[in-house]
N, C-alpha and C positions, 0 to 999 in steps of 0.2 A: 605437630601437624596442623592443628586448628589455627594456631597463630600464623604459621607460614601461609596457609590458605587465605586467611583474613588479609594479610599484607599483600598477597598477590592480587586478590580481588580489589583491594583499595587502590593499588597501583593501576589496575585495569580501569576502574571507575574514573580515576584522575585523567588517564589517557583519553578515555572516551569523552569526558567533559571538555577536553581541549582539542578534540579532533575537528579539523576544519570541515569535514563533511557534515558532521552533526551540528556544528555551529551555523553553517550555511542553511541547513534544513530548518533549524529553529528560527533563524531570522526570517526566512521565507514564509514560515508558518504564520508569523506575526503579520507580515505583509498581506498574505492571503486573507487572513481574518479581518483585516482593515480595508480590504478592497470591495466596495459595494457592488461593482460590476461583476466581479468574480463570484461573489456570494449569490447574486441574481442568476448568473449562468448555472451555478451548481444547483440551486433550488429548482430551476426550470428543468434541468436534466433529471433530477429526482422525481419531479412531477410526471415527466414523460415516461420514466421507467415504471412508475406506479400505474400510469394509464395503459402501458403496454402489458404489464403483468395482469391487470384487470381484464384486458381484452382477451388474454389467453385463458384466464381462469373462468370468467363469467361468460365470455363469448364463445367458449369452446372452439377457439381458433377460427372464428367467423371470418371468412375471406373479405367481408365488407368492412370489418373493423380492425382486424389484427394487422394486416400489411400497412395501412396508414399510421397506426399507432407505432409500429416498429420503425417506420420511416421518420416520424416525428422524433422518436427517441434518438435515432441515428443523427439527425440534424442538430439536436440539442447537445448531444455528447460531442459531436464534431466541433461545434462552436466553443464549448468548454475546453476541449483538448487543444484547440488552436489559439486560445487566449495566451499571450506571452507569459504572464506571471504563472499561469497554470503549467505551461511547459517547463519553466524554470523550476517550479516546485517538484514536478514529476521527475525531472532529471536528478535533482538533489535527493529526492526520496529513494530512487533506485540505487544511488550511490551508497546511501546509509543502509539500505536493505542488503546490498551485497556485502558490506562490512559485517553486518550482523550474521549473515549466512556463513561467512568465513569464520567468525568467532564461534558460531554454533558447531561447525565442523571440527574446529580445533579442540574445543572444550568437551563436546559430547559425542563426536564421531566415533571414538573408540568404544563407546558404550552402547551404540545403537545396534539393534538386531536387524539382520537381513535374512529374509526368507530364502534368498538365493544361496545363502551360506548355511542352510540348515537351521536357521533361527539362532545362530550363535553370535555373540558379540565379536567385534573386530579383535579386541585385545586378548 
């Protein structure tokens, strides 16, 4: 049983290592990390998110500070999301995420508990 499981997992790993979706995401990840404009946009969006969070936390949702901070965050995030390399990366990321969700369902779905079923596993 252990040997069979090990071989099956090794086969799955090899298949994932060669999966076009994962290879594409890995290549785009390198491009993203090498793109100074994208890094700048990402950092700016993070700063605006912190500013907005601070306006909510320290400003107690001050109508003078919170809406402008929220709008600044929206604009920064919009610019980041509209950057072509960012869009390519997100598309590739979601494809890999869907792959992993499918694998999760296949591998672990039968063992998950569902409250709607009285808390009993599928199998």
